[in-house]
Each structure stands twice: as C-alpha cells, then as structure tokens.
C-alpha positions in Angstrom: -92.5 -38.0 -0.2 -91.1 -39.9 2.6 -91.2 -38.8 6.1 -87.8 -39.9 6.9 -85.7 -37.4 8.6 -82.0 -37.0 8.0 -79.9 -36.4 11.0 -77.6 -33.4 10.8 -75.0 -34.9 13.1 -72.0 -36.5 11.4 -71.4 -40.1 12.2 -67.6 -39.5 12.5 -66.2 -36.7 14.6 -64.4 -34.2 12.4 -62.5 -32.8 15.3 -58.9 -33.9 15.4 -57.1 -34.3 18.6 -54.0 -32.2 19.0 -51.2 -32.2 21.5 -52.9 -29.3 23.3 -56.0 -31.3 24.0 -54.6 -33.0 27.0 -52.7 -31.4 29.9 -49.7 -33.7 29.2 -49.9 -32.6 25.5 -49.5 -29.0 26.5 -46.5 -29.9 28.6 -45.0 -31.8 25.7 -45.6 -28.8 23.4 -43.9 -26.5 25.9 -41.0 -28.9 26.3 -40.6 -29.2 22.5 -40.5 -25.4 22.1 -38.0 -25.2 25.0 -35.9 -27.9 23.4 -36.0 -26.1 20.0 -34.9 -22.9 21.7 -32.0 -24.6 23.5 -30.9 -26.4 20.4 -31.1 -23.2 18.4 -29.1 -21.4 21.1 -26.4 -24.1 21.2 -26.2 -24.4 17.4 -26.3 -20.6 17.1 -23.3 -20.4 19.5 -21.5 -23.2 17.5 -22.3 -21.4 14.3 -21.1 -18.1 15.8 -17.7 -19.7 16.8 -17.3 -21.3 13.3 -18.0 -17.9 11.7 -15.3 -16.3 14.0 -12.8 -19.0 12.9 -13.6 -18.4 9.3 -13.3 -14.6 9.8 -9.9 -15.1 11.4 -8.7 -17.3 8.6 -10.0 -14.8 6.0 -8.3 -11.9 7.9 -5.0 -13.8 8.0 -5.2 -14.6 4.3 -6.0 -11.0 3.5 -3.1 -9.7 5.5 -0.8 -12.2 3.8 -2.0 -11.0 0.4 -1.6 -7.4 1.3 1.9 -8.0 2.6 2.8 -9.8 -0.6 1.5 -7.0 -2.7 3.3 -4.4 -0.6 6.6 -6.3 -0.9 6.1 -6.6 -4.6 5.4 -2.9 -4.9 8.5 -2.1 -2.7 10.6 -4.3 -5.0 9.3 -2.4 -8.0 10.0 0.9 -6.3 13.5 -0.2 -5.5 14.1 -1.2 -9.1 12.8 2.1 -10.3 15.0 4.0 -7.9 18.1 2.1 -9.1 17.2 2.8 -12.7 16.6 6.5 -11.9 20.0 6.6 -10.1 21.7 5.1 -13.2 20.0 7.5 -15.5 20.8 10.4 -13.1 24.5 9.5 -13.1 24.5 9.2 -16.9 22.8 12.6 -17.3 25.3 14.2 -14.8 28.2 12.7 -16.8 26.8 14.0 -20.1 26.2 17.5 -18.5 29.8 17.5 -17.3 31.1 16.6 -20.8 28.9 19.4 -22.3 30.2 21.9 -19.8 33.8 21.0 -20.5 33.1 21.2 -24.3 31.5 24.6 -23.8 34.3 25.9 -21.6 36.8 24.7 -24.1 35.1 26.4 -27.0 34.5 29.6 -25.1 38.2 29.7 -24.0 39.2 29.0 -27.6 37.0 31.8 -28.9 38.3 34.3 -26.2 41.9 33.3 -27.0 41.3 33.9 -30.7 39.9 37.4 -29.8 43.1 38.1 -27.8 41.4 38.0 -24.4 43.6 36.2 -21.9 42.3 33.2 -20.0 42.1 33.1 -16.2 45.3 31.0 -16.0 47.2 33.6 -18.1 46.1 36.4 -15.7 47.1 34.4 -12.7 50.5 33.7 -14.2 51.0 37.4 -15.0 49.9 38.3 -11.4 52.4 35.9 -10.0 55.2 37.3 -12.1 54.2 40.9 -11.1 54.4 39.8 -7.4 57.9 38.4 -8.0 59.0 41.6 -9.8 57.6 43.8 -7.0 59.4 41.8 -4.4 62.7 42.0 -6.4 62.3 45.8 -6.9 61.8 46.2 -3.1 65.0 44.3 -2.4 66.9 46.4 -4.9 65.5 49.6 -3.4 66.7 48.6 0.1 70.1 47.8 -1.0 70.8 51.2 -2.4 
C-alpha cells in the first residue's frame, strides 16, 4: 500500500456566485423585484381597462340582442292579437246569426201555437189606446 494521502478538498469550488453574494447584487435583485411589481401593476391596470372595455361591448351586444328579441316577441303578440280580433268578430257574427235563426224559429213555433208575438201585442195595445181615447171623446160630447 502506498502512503499517499488524498486530499479531501475539491480542486474547483462548487459554490456558485449569485446576485446576492455582493452588496450591489442584492440591490439589483431588489430593483428587479420592484420593477416586476411595477410592470405587473401597470400591465394589470391596462388589463383591467381592457376587460372593462370588453365588458361594455358585451353588455351593449347583449342589450341589443334582448331588444331585438323583445321587439320580435311584441310583433308576434301583435299578430296574435289581430288574429284573435278577427276570430272574435267572426264568432260574434256567427252568434248573431244563430240568435236570429233561433228567434225566428221560436217566433214561428209560437205563431203556429196561436201565441201572439210582441209586435202583435204592441199593435193591439196601440189600437186599444186609440179606442179608449175615441170613447172618452164620445162620452164628453153627450
């Protein structure tokens, strides 16, 4: 065996120098962090403003779409109302015709049974009034 001794010290330093090793390096690191903070703050503000602009545009487009849909729905409602009005008038006309046909048939049936109609009773009442007035005049003259 040889008596040679091996030195445990490395020949090359394994320690790396960093920005914090020197006082000016610490300052540079501090300034880099401060710059990153300032840049993030400015970019964040710019980003915030761009988001606000996008939000305003989206809100405007949404309102336009809602207004278009409301106008379309109102148009459909107006169309439906006009169709309902037409149908309502048609139904009213048909009901009127049915009532007239019913009245005519009832009057015919009552006439066949010998029951006088309202016009007949009113005509008789008017004749009775005339006869009563004539009788009163004759009674006064005597």
